[in-house]
KOLNU-790454 format. One record per atom (N, C-alpha, C): residue number from 0; residue in one letter; atom name; x, y, z. Coordinates in steps of 0.2 Angstrom, whole numbers. Each point is the difference from the previous one (the first is absolute). Layout:
N
R:NUM:A:CA:X:Y:Z
...
end
This chain:
251
R:0:M:N:114:-748:672
R:0:M:CA:0:0:-6
R:0:M:C:9:-1:-2
R:1:Q:N:1:-5:-4
R:1:Q:CA:6:-5:-3
R:1:Q:C:3:3:-6
R:2:A:N:7:0:0
R:2:A:CA:3:4:-3
R:2:A:C:7:-5:-3
R:3:I:N:3:-2:-5
R:3:I:CA:6:-4:-3
R:3:I:C:5:5:-1
R:4:V:N:6:2:0
R:4:V:CA:5:5:-3
R:4:V:C:6:-4:0
R:5:T:N:0:-2:-6
R:5:T:CA:6:-4:-3
R:5:T:C:6:5:1
R:6:G:N:6:-3:-3
R:6:G:CA:4:7:3
R:6:G:C:3:6:5
R:7:G:N:-6:-4:7
R:7:G:CA:-2:4:6
R:7:G:C:9:3:5
R:8:R:N:4:-6:-3
R:8:R:CA:7:5:5
R:8:R:C:2:5:-4
R:9:G:N:-1:2:-7
R:9:G:CA:4:6:-5
R:9:G:C:-2:6:3
R:10:G:N:1:4:-5
R:10:G:CA:-1:8:5
R:10:G:C:-7:1:-2
R:11:I:N:-2:0:-9
R:11:I:CA:-8:2:-1
R:11:I:C:-5:-5:5
R:12:G:N:4:-6:0
R:12:G:CA:-4:-6:3
R:12:G:C:-2:3:7
R:13:R:N:4:0:2
R:13:R:CA:1:2:8
R:13:R:C:-7:6:0
R:14:A:N:1:4:-2
R:14:A:CA:-4:6:1
R:14:A:C:-5:0:-2
R:15:I:N:-2:-7:-5
R:15:I:CA:-6:0:0
R:15:I:C:-4:-5:3
R:16:V:N:3:-4:6
R:16:V:CA:-1:-4:5
R:16:V:C:-2:4:5
R:17:D:N:6:6:2
R:17:D:CA:-4:5:2
R:17:D:C:-7:4:0
R:18:R:N:1:1:-5
R:18:R:CA:-6:3:-2
R:18:R:C:-5:-3:0
R:19:L:N:0:-6:-1
R:19:L:CA:-7:-3:2
R:19:L:C:-2:-4:6
R:20:V:N:4:0:2
R:20:V:CA:-1:-2:8
R:20:V:C:-3:7:5
R:21:S:N:1:6:-3
R:21:S:CA:0:6:1
R:21:S:C:-9:-1:0
R:22:T:N:-1:-1:-8
R:22:T:CA:-8:1:0
R:22:T:C:-5:-5:3
R:23:G:N:4:-5:2
R:23:G:CA:-7:-7:5
R:23:G:C:3:-6:-4
R:24:Y:N:5:-1:-5
R:24:Y:CA:1:-6:0
R:24:Y:C:4:-5:3
R:25:D:N:-1:-6:0
R:25:D:CA:5:-5:2
R:25:D:C:5:-2:-6
R:26:V:N:6:1:1
R:26:V:CA:5:-3:-6
R:26:V:C:4:-5:0
R:27:V:N:-1:-3:-5
R:27:V:CA:8:-7:-1
R:27:V:C:4:3:-3
R:28:A:N:5:2:2
R:28:A:CA:5:4:-5
R:28:A:C:3:-7:-2
R:29:A:N:2:-2:-7
R:29:A:CA:3:-6:-2
R:29:A:C:8:1:-5
R:30:D:N:4:-1:5
R:30:D:CA:7:1:-6
R:30:D:C:5:-5:1
R:31:V:N:4:-1:-5
R:31:V:CA:5:-5:1
R:31:V:C:6:1:6
R:32:A:N:-2:6:3
R:32:A:CA:5:1:7
R:32:A:C:-4:0:6
R:33:P:N:2:-3:4
R:33:P:CA:-3:2:5
R:33:P:C:1:6:4
R:34:A:N:-5:2:5
R:34:A:CA:-2:5:5
R:34:A:C:6:1:3
R:35:S:N:3:6:0
R:35:S:CA:4:3:5
R:35:S:C:-3:4:7
R:36:D:N:7:4:3
R:36:D:CA:-4:5:5
R:36:D:C:-3:7:-2
R:37:D:N:3:2:-5
R:37:D:CA:-2:4:-5
R:37:D:C:-7:2:-1
R:38:D:N:-2:-8:-2
R:38:D:CA:-8:0:-2
R:38:D:C:-4:2:2
R:39:L:N:-7:0:-4
R:39:L:CA:-6:2:7
R:39:L:C:0:-5:7
R:40:S:N:-2:2:4
R:40:S:CA:-2:-7:7
R:40:S:C:-5:1:-1
R:41:A:N:-6:4:-3
R:41:A:CA:-7:0:3
R:41:A:C:-1:-6:0
R:42:E:N:-4:-2:4
R:42:E:CA:-6:-5:1
R:42:E:C:-5:-1:-7
R:43:A:N:-4:3:-2
R:43:A:CA:-1:0:-6
R:43:A:C:4:-4:-6
R:44:V:N:7:1:-1
R:44:V:CA:4:-3:-4
R:44:V:C:3:-6:1
R:45:A:N:0:-4:-5
R:45:A:CA:4:-8:1
R:45:A:C:4:1:-6
R:46:H:N:6:-3:3
R:46:H:CA:5:0:-6
R:46:H:C:0:-7:-3
R:47:V:N:1:-1:-4
R:47:V:CA:0:-6:-3
R:47:V:C:5:-1:-6
R:48:V:N:5:-8:0
R:48:V:CA:6:1:-4
R:48:V:C:-3:-4:-4
R:49:T:N:1:2:-6
R:49:T:CA:-3:-5:-7
R:49:T:C:4:1:-7
R:50:D:N:0:-3:-4
R:50:D:CA:4:-2:-7
R:50:D:C:-7:2:-1
R:51:L:N:2:7:-4
R:51:L:CA:-6:3:-3
R:51:L:C:-2:-2:-9
R:52:T:N:7:-5:-2
R:52:T:CA:-3:-2:-4
R:52:T:C:0:-10:-2
R:53:D:N:3:-1:7
R:53:D:CA:-4:-6:2
R:53:D:C:-6:-3:-1
R:54:E:N:-5:-2:-5
R:54:E:CA:-7:1:0
R:54:E:C:-4:-7:6
R:55:A:N:5:-6:4
R:55:A:CA:-4:-1:6
R:55:A:C:1:5:4
R:56:A:N:5:2:2
R:56:A:CA:3:5:6
R:56:A:C:-8:6:-1
R:57:V:N:1:5:-5
R:57:V:CA:-5:3:-3
R:57:V:C:-7:0:3
R:58:S:N:-3:-8:-4
R:58:S:CA:-7:-3:4
R:58:S:C:0:1:6
R:59:D:N:4:-3:5
R:59:D:CA:2:-1:5
R:59:D:C:-3:6:6
R:60:M:N:7:5:-3
R:60:M:CA:-1:6:4
R:60:M:C:-9:4:-2
R:61:V:N:-2:1:-6
R:61:V:CA:-6:2:-1
R:61:V:C:-6:-3:4
R:62:R:N:0:-7:-1
R:62:R:CA:-5:-3:4
R:62:R:C:0:0:6
R:63:S:N:9:3:3
R:63:S:CA:-2:0:10
R:63:S:C:-3:7:-1
R:64:A:N:2:4:-4
R:64:A:CA:-2:8:3
R:64:A:C:-7:0:-1
R:65:S:N:-2:-4:-4
R:65:S:CA:-8:2:-3
R:65:S:C:-4:-3:6
R:66:A:N:3:-5:3
R:66:A:CA:-7:-4:5
R:66:A:C:-4:2:3
R:67:G:N:1:8:1
R:67:G:CA:-6:6:4
R:67:G:C:-4:1:-5
R:68:G:N:1:0:-8
R:68:G:CA:0:4:-4
R:68:G:C:6:7:-2
R:69:L:N:-1:-2:-9
R:69:L:CA:7:7:-2
R:69:L:C:-7:5:-4
R:70:H:N:4:6:2
R:70:H:CA:-2:6:-2
R:70:H:C:4:4:-5
R:71:V:N:4:0:0
R:71:V:CA:7:2:-4
R:71:V:C:4:-2:-1
R:72:L:N:5:2:-5
R:72:L:CA:6:-7:-3
R:72:L:C:3:8:-1
R:73:V:N:8:1:0
R:73:V:CA:4:6:-3
R:73:V:C:5:-5:-3
R:74:N:N:1:-1:-4
R:74:N:CA:8:-4:-5
R:74:N:C:3:7:1
R:75:C:N:6:1:5
R:75:C:CA:6:4:0
R:75:C:C:7:-3:-1
R:76:A:N:-1:-9:1
R:76:A:CA:8:-1:-2
R:76:A:C:1:2:-6
R:77:G:N:8:-1:-2
R:77:G:CA:4:3:-6
R:77:G:C:8:2:3
R:78:I:N:3:-3:-6
R:78:I:CA:9:2:1
R:78:I:C:3:3:-7
R:79:S:N:3:6:-1
R:79:S:CA:4:2:-5
R:79:S:C:6:0:2
R:80:P:N:3:-7:0
R:80:P:CA:8:0:-3
R:80:P:C:3:6:-2
R:81:K:N:7:3:4
R:81:K:CA:3:4:-4
R:81:K:C:6:0:-2
R:82:R:N:5:5:-4
R:82:R:CA:8:-1:-1
R:82:R:C:2:6:3
R:83:N:N:4:-1:6
R:83:N:CA:5:5:3
R:83:N:C:-8:7:-1
R:84:G:N:-5:-2:4
R:84:G:CA:-4:5:0
R:84:G:C:-6:2:-5
R:85:A:N:1:-3:-7
R:85:A:CA:-1:4:-8
R:85:A:C:-3:-7:-2
R:86:A:N:-5:2:-7
R:86:A:CA:-5:-5:-3
R:86:A:C:6:-7:-2
R:87:P:N:-1:-6:1
R:87:P:CA:4:-2:-3
R:87:P:C:-5:1:-10
R:88:Q:N:7:-2:-2
R:88:Q:CA:-1:0:-8
R:88:Q:C:-2:-6:-3
R:89:V:N:-4:-3:-4
R:89:V:CA:-3:-5:-3
R:89:V:C:6:-5:-1
R:90:P:N:5:4:-3
R:90:P:CA:6:-7:-2
R:90:P:C:2:-3:5
R:91:D:N:0:2:6
R:91:D:CA:2:0:7
R:91:D:C:-5:-5:6
R:92:I:N:-5:-2:-2
R:92:I:CA:-6:0:3
R:92:I:C:0:-10:-2
R:93:D:N:3:-3:5
R:93:D:CA:-2:-6:-4
R:93:D:C:-6:-5:2
R:94:L:N:-2:-6:-1
R:94:L:CA:-7:-1:-3
R:94:L:C:-3:-2:8
R:95:D:N:4:-2:4
R:95:D:CA:2:-2:7
R:95:D:C:-4:8:3
R:96:E:N:5:4:0
R:96:E:CA:-6:4:3
R:96:E:C:-5:5:-1
R:97:W:N:0:0:-9
R:97:W:CA:-9:-1:-4
R:97:W:C:-5:-4:5
R:98:D:N:2:-5:1
R:98:D:CA:-5:-3:1
R:98:D:C:-2:-1:8
R:99:R:N:6:1:3
R:99:R:CA:-2:3:6
R:99:R:C:-6:6:3
R:100:V:N:4:6:-5
R:100:V:CA:-4:6:0
R:100:V:C:-8:-2:-2
R:101:F:N:0:-3:-3
R:101:F:CA:-10:0:-3
R:101:F:C:-2:-6:5
R:102:S:N:2:-4:2
R:102:S:CA:-1:-6:6
R:102:S:C:-1:6:6
R:103:V:N:3:2:2
R:103:V:CA:-4:6:6
R:103:V:C:-4:5:-2
R:104:N:N:3:3:-6
R:104:N:CA:-7:4:-2
R:104:N:C:-6:-1:-1
R:105:V:N:0:-5:-6
R:105:V:CA:-9:-1:-4
R:105:V:C:0:-8:4
R:106:R:N:4:-2:-1
R:106:R:CA:-2:-9:3
R:106:R:C:-3:2:8
R:107:S:N:3:0:3
R:107:S:CA:-3:2:7
R:107:S:C:-6:3:2
R:108:C:N:-3:6:-5
R:108:C:CA:-5:1:0
R:108:C:C:-4:-2:-3
R:109:F:N:-1:-5:-6
R:109:F:CA:-2:-3:-2
R:109:F:C:-3:-4:5
R:110:L:N:4:-4:4
R:110:L:CA:-2:-6:4
R:110:L:C:-4:2:6
R:111:T:N:1:7:3
R:111:T:CA:-4:4:4
R:111:T:C:-6:2:-3
R:112:I:N:0:1:-6
R:112:I:CA:-7:-1:0
R:112:I:C:-5:-4:-2
R:113:R:N:4:-6:-3
R:113:R:CA:-5:-5:-2
R:113:R:C:-1:-5:7
R:114:E:N:3:1:6
R:114:E:CA:-2:-3:7
R:114:E:C:-4:4:2
R:115:A:N:1:7:0
R:115:A:CA:-4:5:5
R:115:A:C:-5:1:-2
R:116:W:N:-3:1:-6
R:116:W:CA:-9:0:-6
R:116:W:C:-4:-1:6
R:117:P:N:-1:-9:-1
R:117:P:CA:-4:-2:3
R:117:P:C:-3:1:9
R:118:F:N:4:3:4
R:118:F:CA:1:2:7
R:118:F:C:-2:9:-4
R:119:L:N:1:1:-3
R:119:L:CA:-2:9:-2
R:119:L:C:-5:0:-2
R:120:A:N:-4:-4:-3
R:120:A:CA:-6:0:-4
R:120:A:C:-6:0:7
R:121:E:N:2:-3:6
R:121:E:CA:-4:1:4
R:121:E:C:-3:6:2
R:122:H:N:4:7:-2
R:122:H:CA:-2:4:6
R:122:H:C:-1:7:-4
R:123:D:N:-4:3:2
R:123:D:CA:-3:7:-5
R:123:D:C:6:2:1
R:124:N:N:0:5:-5
R:124:N:CA:7:7:-4
R:124:N:C:7:-5:2
R:125:A:N:1:-7:-2
R:125:A:CA:6:-2:3
R:125:A:C:6:3:-10
R:126:S:N:6:1:4
R:126:S:CA:4:4:-6
R:126:S:C:9:-2:2
R:127:I:N:1:-2:-8
R:127:I:CA:7:-2:-1
R:127:I:C:3:5:-2
R:128:V:N:6:2:4
R:128:V:CA:4:7:-4
R:128:V:C:7:-4:-2
R:129:N:N:3:1:-6
R:129:N:CA:6:1:-2
R:129:N:C:5:3:2
R:130:V:N:6:0:1
R:130:V:CA:5:6:1
R:130:V:C:5:-2:-6
R:131:V:N:-3:4:-6
R:131:V:CA:3:-2:-6
R:131:V:C:7:7:-2
R:132:S:N:0:4:-4
R:132:S:CA:7:5:1
R:132:S:C:-2:3:-6
R:133:A:N:2:8:2
R:133:A:CA:3:3:-5
R:133:A:C:3:-1:-6
R:134:V:N:3:-5:2
R:134:V:CA:5:1:-7
R:134:V:C:-4:-7:-5
R:135:A:N:-4:-2:3
R:135:A:CA:-2:-6:-5
R:135:A:C:-5:5:-6
R:136:K:N:1:5:0
R:136:K:CA:-2:5:-7
R:136:K:C:7:4:-3
R:137:L:N:5:-2:5
R:137:L:CA:8:4:-3
R:137:L:C:3:-4:-2
R:138:A:N:-1:-7:-1
R:138:A:CA:6:-4:-2
R:138:A:C:7:4:5
R:139:A:N:6:-6:-4
R:139:A:CA:6:1:5
R:139:A:C:1:6:-4
R:140:S:N:5:4:6
R:140:S:CA:5:5:-5
R:140:S:C:4:-2:-2
R:141:G:N:6:3:-6
R:141:G:CA:4:-3:-3
R:141:G:C:5:-1:0
R:142:P:N:7:-1:0
R:142:P:CA:8:0:3
R:142:P:C:2:6:3
R:143:P:N:3:0:5
R:143:P:CA:5:6:4
R:143:P:C:0:5:-5
R:144:G:N:-2:6:1
R:144:G:CA:5:4:-6
R:144:G:C:-5:2:-5
R:145:T:N:-5:-4:-1
R:145:T:CA:-5:1:-4
R:145:T:C:-4:6:3
R:146:S:N:-4:5:-7
R:146:S:CA:-6:4:3
R:146:S:C:-8:-2:0
R:147:Y:N:0:-7:-6
R:147:Y:CA:-7:0:-1
R:147:Y:C:-6:-6:4
R:148:G:N:-6:3:3
R:148:G:CA:-3:-3:5
R:148:G:C:4:5:6
R:149:L:N:-6:-1:4
R:149:L:CA:2:-1:6
R:149:L:C:3:-2:5
R:150:T:N:6:1:3
R:150:T:CA:3:-4:6
R:150:T:C:-1:-3:6
R:151:H:N:2:-5:0
R:151:H:CA:-5:-3:6
R:151:H:C:4:-7:2
R:152:P:N:-1:-2:3
R:152:P:CA:7:-7:3
R:152:P:C:-7:-4:1
R:153:A:N:-4:-3:-2
R:153:A:CA:-2:-7:-4
R:153:A:C:2:-1:-5
R:154:G:N:0:-8:-3
R:154:G:CA:2:-3:-4
R:154:G:C:-6:-2:-4
R:155:A:N:4:-3:-6
R:155:A:CA:-6:0:-6
R:155:A:C:-6:-6:5
R:156:H:N:4:-8:3
R:156:H:CA:-5:-3:2
R:156:H:C:-3:2:5
R:157:Y:N:1:6:4
R:157:Y:CA:-5:4:5
R:157:Y:C:-4:3:-4
R:158:C:N:1:3:-4
R:158:C:CA:-5:4:-3
R:158:C:C:-5:-5:-5
R:159:A:N:4:-4:-3
R:159:A:CA:-5:-6:-3
R:159:A:C:-5:-4:6
R:160:S:N:3:-1:4
R:160:S:CA:-4:-3:6
R:160:S:C:-6:2:3
R:161:K:N:1:8:-1
R:161:K:CA:-7:5:3
R:161:K:C:-3:0:-6
R:162:A:N:2:2:-3
R:162:A:CA:-4:0:-8
R:162:A:C:-8:-4:1
R:163:A:N:5:-7:2
R:163:A:CA:-2:-9:-3
R:163:A:C:-5:2:8
R:164:L:N:1:4:5
R:164:L:CA:-6:-2:6
R:164:L:C:-5:6:-3
R:165:G:N:1:6:-4
R:165:G:CA:-6:5:0
R:165:G:C:-4:-3:-3
R:166:N:N:3:-6:-6
R:166:N:CA:-5:-1:-4
R:166:N:C:-3:-6:5
R:167:L:N:0:-4:3
R:167:L:CA:-2:-3:4
R:167:L:C:-6:1:4
R:168:T:N:1:6:3
R:168:T:CA:-4:5:5
R:168:T:C:-4:0:-5
R:169:L:N:-1:1:-7
R:169:L:CA:-3:4:-5
R:169:L:C:-7:-8:0
R:170:S:N:5:-5:-1
R:170:S:CA:-5:-5:-2
R:170:S:C:-3:-4:6
R:171:V:N:2:1:7
R:171:V:CA:-2:-2:5
R:171:V:C:-7:5:3
R:172:A:N:0:6:-2
R:172:A:CA:-5:4:2
R:172:A:C:-5:-3:-5
R:173:R:N:0:-2:-6
R:173:R:CA:-5:-1:-6
R:173:R:C:-1:-7:4
R:174:A:N:4:-6:3
R:174:A:CA:-3:-7:0
R:174:A:C:-4:0:4
R:175:L:N:3:7:9
R:175:L:CA:-3:-3:5
R:175:L:C:-6:4:1
R:176:A:N:-2:4:-2
R:176:A:CA:-4:6:-1
R:176:A:C:-9:-4:3
R:177:D:N:-2:-4:-4
R:177:D:CA:-4:-2:2
R:177:D:C:0:-3:5
R:178:R:N:4:-3:2
R:178:R:CA:-1:1:9
R:178:R:C:2:4:5
R:179:G:N:-1:4:-2
R:179:G:CA:0:6:4
R:179:G:C:6:3:3
R:180:I:N:7:-4:-5
R:180:I:CA:5:1:4
R:180:I:C:5:8:-5
R:181:R:N:1:2:2
R:181:R:CA:3:8:-3
R:181:R:C:7:-1:1
R:182:C:N:6:0:-8
R:182:C:CA:6:1:1
R:182:C:C:4:6:-4
R:183:N:N:2:3:4
R:183:N:CA:4:5:-3
R:183:N:C:6:-1:1
R:184:G:N:2:8:-1
R:184:G:CA:12:-2:2
R:184:G:C:2:9:1
R:185:V:N:6:-2:1
R:185:V:CA:1:8:5
R:185:V:C:6:-1:-5
R:186:A:N:4:5:-2
R:186:A:CA:8:-1:-6
R:186:A:C:2:8:4
R:187:P:N:3:-4:7
R:187:P:CA:8:5:1
R:187:P:C:3:4:-5
R:188:G:N:4:4:3
R:188:G:CA:5:2:-6
R:188:G:C:6:0:6
R:189:F:N:6:4:1
R:189:F:CA:6:1:2
R:189:F:C:-3:0:10
R:190:I:N:-1:-4:2
R:190:I:CA:0:1:7
R:190:I:C:5:-1:5
R:191:N:N:0:3:7
R:191:N:CA:4:0:3
R:191:N:C:1:-5:5
R:192:S:N:1:-4:-2
R:192:S:CA:1:-8:5
R:192:S:C:0:-2:-5
R:193:G:N:-1:-9:4
R:193:G:CA:1:-7:-5
R:193:G:C:5:-1:-5
R:194:M:N:0:-1:-6
R:194:M:CA:3:-1:-6
R:194:M:C:6:7:-1
R:195:R:N:-3:8:3
R:195:R:CA:4:4:-3
R:195:R:C:6:-1:5
R:196:N:N:0:-2:4
R:196:N:CA:6:-2:6
R:196:N:C:7:-3:-4
R:197:A:N:0:-4:-7
R:197:A:CA:2:-2:-4
R:197:A:C:3:3:-5
R:198:T:N:-2:8:-1
R:198:T:CA:3:4:-3
R:198:T:C:4:4:0
R:199:S:N:6:0:-5
R:199:S:CA:4:4:-1
R:199:S:C:0:9:1
R:200:P:N:2:1:5
R:200:P:CA:-1:10:1
R:200:P:C:-1:2:-7
R:201:A:N:4:-1:-6
R:201:A:CA:0:3:-4
R:201:A:C:-6:0:-5
R:202:V:N:-3:-6:1
R:202:V:CA:-6:-3:-5
R:202:V:C:-5:2:4
R:203:E:N:-1:2:6
R:203:E:CA:-6:2:6
R:203:E:C:1:7:-3
R:204:Q:N:4:4:0
R:204:Q:CA:2:9:-1
R:204:Q:C:-5:0:-8
R:205:A:N:2:-5:-6
R:205:A:CA:-4:0:-5
R:205:A:C:-7:2:-1
R:206:V:N:-2:-8:5
R:206:V:CA:-5:-1:0
R:206:V:C:-5:7:2
R:207:V:N:2:1:7
R:207:V:CA:-3:6:2
R:207:V:C:0:6:-3
R:208:R:N:5:2:-5
R:208:R:CA:1:4:-4
R:208:R:C:-6:1:-5
R:209:Q:N:-3:-7:-1
R:209:Q:CA:-7:-1:-3
R:209:Q:C:-6:1:2
R:210:L:N:-1:-1:6
R:210:L:CA:-5:0:3
R:210:L:C:-5:9:-1
R:211:P:N:-4:1:-2
R:211:P:CA:-5:4:1
R:211:P:C:0:6:6
R:212:L:N:-1:-7:8
R:212:L:CA:0:3:6
R:212:L:C:6:-1:3
R:213:G:N:6:0:-2
R:213:G:CA:7:2:3
R:213:G:C:3:-5:4
R:214:R:N:-4:-6:0
R:214:R:CA:2:-4:8
R:214:R:C:-2:-6:-2
R:215:P:N:3:-6:3
R:215:P:CA:-4:-7:1
R:215:P:C:-5:0:3
R:216:G:N:-5:-5:-1
R:216:G:CA:-6:-1:5
R:216:G:C:2:-2:4
R:217:T:N:-6:-2:4
R:217:T:CA:1:-3:6
R:217:T:C:-4:-6:1
R:218:S:N:3:-6:4
R:218:S:CA:-4:-6:0
R:218:S:C:-7:1:2
R:219:A:N:0:5:5
R:219:A:CA:-7:2:3
R:219:A:C:-6:3:-5
R:220:E:N:1:3:-7
R:220:E:CA:-3:3:-5
R:220:E:C:-2:-4:-3
R:221:V:N:3:-8:-2
R:221:V:CA:-2:-7:-3
R:221:V:C:-4:0:3
R:222:A:N:1:-1:7
R:222:A:CA:-5:-6:5
R:222:A:C:-7:5:0
R:223:N:N:0:7:-2
R:223:N:CA:-5:3:3
R:223:N:C:-5:-1:-9
R:224:V:N:3:-3:-5
R:224:V:CA:-3:0:-4
R:224:V:C:-3:-6:-1
R:225:V:N:4:-4:3
R:225:V:CA:-4:-8:0
R:225:V:C:-7:0:6
R:226:D:N:3:1:4
R:226:D:CA:-6:2:6
R:226:D:C:-7:5:-4
R:227:F:N:2:4:-6
R:227:F:CA:-6:1:-2
R:227:F:C:-4:-4:-5
R:228:L:N:4:-4:-2
R:228:L:CA:-3:-3:-5
R:228:L:C:-4:-8:0
R:229:V:N:4:-1:10
R:229:V:CA:-4:-8:1
R:229:V:C:-4:5:6
R:230:S:N:-2:5:-1
R:230:S:CA:-9:2:5
R:230:S:C:-4:2:-5
R:231:P:N:-6:0:5
R:231:P:CA:-5:2:-5
R:231:P:C:-2:8:-4
R:232:A:N:5:3:2
R:232:A:CA:2:9:-5
R:232:A:C:-1:-4:-7
R:233:A:N:4:-7:-3
R:233:A:CA:4:-3:-5
R:233:A:C:-5:-5:-2
R:234:S:N:-7:2:1
R:234:S:CA:-3:-7:0
R:234:S:C:-2:1:-9
R:235:Y:N:-1:6:-4
R:235:Y:CA:-2:-3:-7
R:235:Y:C:9:0:-4
R:236:L:N:6:-1:4
R:236:L:CA:4:1:-3
R:236:L:C:3:-8:-4
R:237:T:N:0:-3:-4
R:237:T:CA:5:-6:0
R:237:T:C:6:0:-6
R:238:G:N:1:-3:-2
R:238:G:CA:6:1:-6
R:238:G:C:2:5:-1
R:239:E:N:2:4:6
R:239:E:CA:5:7:-1
R:239:E:C:6:-1:4
R:240:I:N:5:3:-3
R:240:I:CA:8:0:2
R:240:I:C:1:8:2
R:241:I:N:1:2:6
R:241:I:CA:1:5:4
R:241:I:C:6:4:0
R:242:D:N:2:3:-3
R:242:D:CA:10:1:-2
R:242:D:C:-1:6:7
R:243:V:N:7:-3:4
R:243:V:CA:3:4:6
R:243:V:C:6:3:-1
R:244:D:N:-2:4:-3
R:244:D:CA:9:1:-5
R:244:D:C:3:7:-1
R:245:G:N:-3:6:4
R:245:G:CA:1:6:1
R:245:G:C:1:4:-6
R:246:G:N:-6:-4:-8
R:246:G:CA:-1:3:-1
R:246:G:C:8:-1:-8
R:247:W:N:2:-6:2
R:247:W:CA:7:-2:-4
R:247:W:C:-2:-1:-6
R:248:S:N:-8:-6:-3
R:248:S:CA:0:-3:-4
R:248:S:C:-10:3:-1
R:249:P:N:1:5:-2
R:249:P:CA:-9:2:1
R:249:P:C:-5:-4:-6
R:250:D:N:-6:2:3
R:250:D:CA:-3:-4:-6
R:250:D:C:-4:5:-3
end
């Protein structure tokens, strides 16, 4: 079985690649950054340097990765710019940064889905999983020192882009259902890897105090849910977004 994981070099992305390999997938890990010695060296993983915001580059990557068929697409690429380890406030976000966040977090997912669906449609139980975020529902926190809203380190551009990705996930689920392709999302909360490493200790402590389970999640815990969503065990699930956030934003 063949899978594509975008953002495969990040903390969550790398865990997803590892999990899919362990369950029998050959994985193309597509990322703007090249592989390093710390990345998976398994023969089942091919690291491909790709600008995921570039239409032609995404088309070439998907076609090459799908030459022998494609069963799973996981969109995990994402960026969340910080200011001194905290969320940038709306007045401090320039248009270039706003556009860059939406380009990486939303445009890249649209491009990979558009290019991948004809290949996915050739197989039973084909699946797309988009990595959204718990903050898609929370919106950005207020300025430092305010007490309204849950504290977290994501800016308005990141929150808005992930809300857009959540909506895209639902639209794709409906658009591709009659082709036999399921599309779901996973919404991580405060995870002990990747973007968390750019968060200041003070903000991190404030976030953890809000978590009913009392700790950050792990990339492996997110990858476990992705593995479930692409498996036959989830064959009647589409258009769903599952929170993996330790109870931070309960439904």
